[in-house]
C-alpha positions, 0 to 999 in steps of 0.5 A: 829540565834542570832546575836553577839550583842544579844548573848552578851546581853544574857550572861550579863543578866544571869550573873546579879543576881540583879532583874531588876526594871522597872522605870515608867516615866511621860508618864505612868502617867494618868490625874485624875481631873487635878492631875497626879497620877501613873497608878500603883505603885511598892513598889520598885519604888518611884516617887520624891515628890509624895504622894502615894494615897489610891486606890480603884481599879484604882481610889483614894479616893475622899474627899469633904470639904464644909464650910460656913465662915463669919469671916474666922475661919471656912474657915481656918479649912476647908483649914487645913482639905483639906491639911491634906486629900491631904497629906493622898493621897485623891483627894480633893475638897475644896468648899465654900457652895455657890459653892458646889452642889449635884454632889460634894456629889455624887463624894465624898467617904468622906464628911466633912461639916463645919459651924460657930455656929449660935444660937446653930445650923449650918448657914442657908447656910449650912442647905439649902445645906443639905436640897437640898441634899434630891434629891440625898439621896439614892446615899450617903448611906455608904459614910463617913460623918464628921463635924467641927465647930467654935464659938466665945465662948467655950460654944456657942453651938459647940456640938449641931451644930456638932450633927445637921450635924451628924444627917443629915449624918445619915438620908442619911445612911452615916457612921458618923466619929468623931475625933480620940482618939489621938486628943480627940475622940469626935464628930468632930473638933472645934475651938474658934475663929481662930483655934489654935494648938489644933484645927489644930491638931483636923482638921488634925486628923479628915481628916486622919480618914475620908480618912482611913475609906473611904478607908476601906469601899470602899475595902469591 
């Protein structure tokens, strides 16, 4: 038999026609790679200052940004790309090539590699990183790969350098991704010296496309 208080709550519930939205608190969040993400997101519930991530089941899309930079120009591009991918909701690892490993490649769903142009080719540090990835070749198939480069001269070999990086992705059986039509629709993001507004836009567009494509591939 229901108590008087329980009866009151029951009558009040039946009189209310609005659906009850269950709010989620920080206790219902789980930690993933030192980032708090919601275990489950209802469309009716928005967490303050939270960017909804792309989910693959119960895990978000992982994006690795690897670069080599001597003057800081390629590093600046990498930072723009990493920030843009994060805003799209991806879990991002931004690493200088000396600190990157094959474990990072395995972890990632989307991989973006950046290099300055040296004699129309990627820097030797980047080439060495790619050469060392042969031991995990079968584990990179169907991941998304994209490239970005910087040069001191607009005709210094940017396209040949990007193509060398994209060819490496193809050898791994990866899905190659260029920058979107909205920012040019070519082989990737490029900069002459310090990235300007146009180069920054290409970097953001490339990051957004990699996250979107990786999400689609993982959902199939």
